[in-house]
N, C-alpha and C positions, 0 to 999 in steps of 0.2 A: 115926665112922660116916658113911656118905654114902648118899645116895638117888639113884638113876637112874630115869628114867621110860621107859616104853614110849611111843612116838609117840602112840598112841591115848589114853593117859592125859593127855598134854600137851594134846591137843585136847578132852578132857572138861573140862579146867580152863578153857580159852578159851571154850568154849561155855557154861559157867556164868558166866564173866565178862561175856560178851556178853549173856546173859539179863538179868542183874541191872543191867547198865548201861542196858538198855531199860526197866527197871521204875520207877526212882527215882533221882534225882540222889544220888551218893555210896554208893549200895547196892553197886555193884560193888566199890569200894574197900574197903567193910566185909567183903564176903565174902572178898576177897583177904587181907585182914589175918587174919581168922579161919583162912583156909586156911594161911597162913604160920605161925600159931601151932600148928596141928595138925602141920604138918611138923616143927617144933622138937620138940614132944613125941615124934613118932615117933623122931627122932634121939637124943633124951635116953633114951627107954625103948622101944625097938623091940618088945620082947616083952610089954609091959605090956598092950596093947590087944587086944581080943577076937578069937578065931579066926573066920575067915570061910569056911574049908573049902579044900580043895586046897593046904594048906601056906601059907596067906594069913593076914593079919590086918587088921582094919579099925579105923581111928580116926575116929569121927564128928567132924564139923567143928560146933563150937559156933555156936548161933543160926542155922544153915542146914541144910536137910535132905540134906545130902551126906555121903559117907564116902570116906575115902582107903583103898583097897585095895592092900596091899603084901606082898612076900614075901621071904624071904632069899635072897640069891645066893651068900653066902660072903665070906670076907675082910672082914668089917665093911661089907658092901655089901647094901643091900635096894632092891628094885625096885618102883616104884609101877606097879601093873597098871591101875587105874582110878581115877577119881574120879566116883562115881556118885551120882545122885539116889537117894533111899531109896525113891520110889514107883516106880522102874524095876523091871523084871523081876529078881527076885532071881537071882543067878548069871549075869547077862547077860555079865559080864566073864570068865567061866570059860573061854570059847573063846580068850582072849588067852594063857592059860597052857598050853593043851593043844598042845604041840609035840613 
């Protein structure tokens, strides 16, 4: 199983890391560790995590208010559409899959 990222989703991750880096020493690294753990979980059990609409699923990131939104592309490949903060407008990422 492999994950591929939309460029906007990669930027979402970078924004979160930058934010936590500005908050407290070591917090960005902790966020990224939890993010990587969530990625591994998606790779191990891609269909386990809750549905988010539009054919997508969402795996929440432990300890941090973020979720990874992803969808199947076929051939054992899943696409990460967004990594969004839970307080953001629900469905903000949907325009990324409407093509």
